[in-house]
DRENDO-1510 file (C-alpha; in Angstrom, 1 decimal, always signed):
<recs>
REC; n; res; u; v; w
REC; 1; ARG; +79.5; -116.1; +8.2 .
REC; 2; SER; +81.0; -119.1; +10.4 .
REC; 3; GLN; +81.9; -123.0; +8.6 .
REC; 4; ILE; +82.5; -126.3; +10.3 .
REC; 5; ILE; +85.7; -127.8; +9.8 .
REC; 6; GLN; +85.5; -131.4; +10.1 .
REC; 7; THR; +88.6; -132.5; +11.4 .
REC; 8; THR; +89.9; -135.4; +11.5 .
REC; 9; THR; +92.3; -138.0; +13.7 .
REC; 10; SER; +92.7; -140.6; +11.4 .
REC; 11; LYS; +96.5; -141.4; +10.7 .
REC; 12; SER; +95.2; -143.4; +7.2 .
REC; 13; GLN; +94.5; -140.2; +5.5 .
REC; 14; VAL; +95.3; -136.8; +5.2 .
REC; 15; GLY; +92.5; -134.2; +7.0 .
REC; 16; VAL; +92.1; -130.6; +8.9 .
REC; 17; GLY; +94.4; -131.3; +11.7 .
REC; 18; SER; +96.9; -133.9; +10.1 .
REC; 19; LYS; +100.5; -133.1; +10.5 .
REC; 20; VAL; +102.1; -134.5; +7.3 .
REC; 21; THR; +105.1; -135.3; +6.3 .
REC; 22; VAL; +106.5; -135.3; +2.5 .
REC; 23; ALA; +109.5; -135.6; +0.8 .
REC; 24; ILE; +110.0; -132.9; -2.0 .
REC; 25; ASN; +113.3; -133.5; -4.3 .
REC; 26; GLY; +114.4; -136.4; -1.3 .
REC; 27; THR; +114.2; -134.2; +1.5 .
REC; 28; THR; +111.4; -133.9; +3.9 .
REC; 29; HIS; +109.6; -131.6; +5.6 .
REC; 30; GLU; +106.9; -131.4; +7.5 .
REC; 31; PHE; +103.0; -129.0; +7.3 .
REC; 32; THR; +99.9; -129.2; +9.8 .
REC; 33; ILE; +97.3; -128.7; +7.5 .
REC; 34; VAL; +94.4; -126.0; +9.5 .
REC; 35; GLY; +91.9; -124.2; +8.8 .
REC; 36; GLU; +92.3; -120.8; +6.7 .
REC; 37; TRP; +92.2; -118.7; +9.9 .
REC; 38; GLU; +94.7; -119.9; +11.1 .
REC; 39; ALA; +97.1; -120.1; +8.4 .
REC; 40; ASP; +101.4; -119.4; +8.7 .
REC; 41; PRO; +103.4; -120.7; +6.9 .
REC; 42; ALA; +106.0; -119.4; +9.2 .
REC; 43; GLU; +104.6; -121.7; +10.9 .
REC; 44; LYS; +104.5; -124.4; +8.7 .
REC; 45; LYS; +101.0; -124.2; +9.1 .
REC; 46; ILE; +99.1; -124.5; +5.7 .
REC; 47; SER; +95.1; -124.1; +5.0 .
REC; 48; HIS; +93.2; -127.4; +3.7 .
REC; 49; GLU; +92.1; -124.4; +1.3 .
REC; 50; SER; +95.7; -123.7; -0.2 .
REC; 51; PRO; +96.9; -125.7; -3.4 .
REC; 52; LEU; +98.7; -127.8; -1.5 .
REC; 53; GLY; +96.3; -128.1; +1.3 .
REC; 54; LYS; +93.7; -129.0; -1.2 .
REC; 55; ALA; +96.4; -131.8; -3.3 .
REC; 56; LEU; +96.9; -133.5; +0.6 .
REC; 57; ILE; +93.5; -133.7; +1.4 .
REC; 58; GLY; +91.9; -137.3; +1.3 .
REC; 59; LYS; +95.5; -138.7; +0.5 .
REC; 60; ALA; +97.6; -141.7; +2.4 .
REC; 61; VAL; +100.8; -142.4; +2.6 .
REC; 62; GLY; +102.7; -143.3; -0.4 .
REC; 63; ASP; +100.7; -141.4; -2.6 .
REC; 64; LYS; +102.5; -138.2; -4.1 .
REC; 65; VAL; +100.5; -135.1; -5.6 .
REC; 66; GLU; +101.5; -132.7; -7.9 .
REC; 67; VAL; +101.0; -129.1; -6.9 .
REC; 68; SER; +101.8; -126.1; -9.3 .
REC; 69; ALA; +104.4; -123.8; -8.4 .
REC; 70; PRO; +105.9; -120.8; -9.5 .
REC; 71; ALA; +108.7; -122.7; -10.4 .
REC; 72; GLY; +106.8; -124.8; -12.1 .
REC; 73; LYS; +105.5; -127.9; -10.4 .
REC; 74; VAL; +106.2; -130.0; -7.5 .
REC; 75; ILE; +105.9; -133.3; -6.2 .
REC; 76; TYR; +105.2; -134.2; -2.6 .
REC; 77; HIS; +105.5; -137.8; -1.5 .
REC; 78; ILE; +103.9; -138.6; +1.3 .
REC; 79; LYS; +105.7; -140.4; +3.7 .
REC; 80; GLU; +103.5; -139.8; +7.4 .
REC; 81; ILE; +100.6; -138.5; +8.8 .
REC; 82; ALA; +100.3; -137.5; +12.4 .
</recs>
C-alpha cells in the first residue's frame, strides 16, 4: 500500500526533507528527516516515524525535544533547519 508523505521546503519548521542541526550536551549533529524507506542512520537520515523524527516534526529553531533512549532521556536543542 502506498502512503503519501508531505515534504516541506520551509526552514521555519522541521518536516520531511529538512536537514536539522541539533545540539546534544553541547555537541552538534546534523540529521535529514526522510520517509521510513529512505532511513539510513549511517548516512544520518532518520525516519519521520522514528522516536527522534516524531519529536522533531513541526518544531522550530530554538525548541528543545526530549527523546527516550536505552541510556535514558536525551534532550535535543534545535539549532538550524535547512
